N, C-alpha and C positions, 0 to 999 in steps of 0.2 A: 470375461469381466472385464470392462473398460477402465481405462485410469481415470481416476478422480482429476477435474478441473484444477486448475493450480493459477494464481494471479500474484502479482505485485502492484504495491498499493500504498498509500501516505494516509496515515490513521488521522482521522479528523476530528472524532470524540472519542474522550476515554473515562466518561463521565458516569456511564453505568457499572454495574458491580461484574466482572468476568464477561464484559462485552465490548468490542472497539465497536466503532463507526470507519469503513474504511473505503477511502474514493481510489478509483479507478481509472486512470485515462485513457483513450485510445484514440488513434488517429482515424477517421473513417474519409471517404471521399465519396463525393457527390455524383451521383450515375451519370446526370446531364452534363453539368458544367466543370466537373473534375476539379473542384476545389478542396482540397482539403481543411479538415476541420476537427476541432477535438471533442470527443463525446466522452462523458465523465458517467459512471455509474456508484453507486455506495450500496458497500454490502453491511451487514453486520455479522462480526466474527467473534467467535468463542475465545477468550483470554482466559484460561484456567487461574494462572498466578496473578494476572494484573500487571505483568512485567512490561507491558507496551505502553507509552502514552503519545499525546499529540505530536504529530510531526515526525515522528518514525517512519520508516520503509519498512513493510513487512511482507512476506512470503505466508500466503493461506492457501488451503485446501478444501475441496467439497467434503461434505463428511454427511451422515445420516441428521436428520431435523433433531436440533436440539429443542428448538422454542417455536412458535408461531414463526418467527423471522429469521432466525438464525440455522443456516446451513453448510457453514463455513466455520473451520478453527484455524488460527495462527499457529505455522510451523516454526517460523524463524524472522528474526529481524534481519535486513541487508544492511551491510558495512558499506556506509557511504566512504568514499575515496578521499584521504585526508587533503586538506588545502593545497595550493601551491608552496605557499609559505613555509609549511612544513616540510614538504617534499624537500624543497631545494634550500633550506635553512637561509633566505633571504627574507630580510625584514621589509616589511609594506612601507613604501616612499610617503610619508608625512605633507612633503610639500609640492 
């Protein structure tokens, strides 16, 4: 048996019950011109408890089909690193 695919993405919408719309960005390279560009894909992800909201970074994994569009379920929220102000205790400069 193969391992299920896993992605990290940003929640774009949480307006549906038990469903999130998650955007995943990846960098692709043009085959001829070798320019790098960002390609994004949206996935409908199952969120049983409704614990995640717009702007959260989440890890989600492939699962059995849950509906016509949902084949993914959320695993956990990615903890964002604290800002430099909190890490170093230096207040931001106002002027």
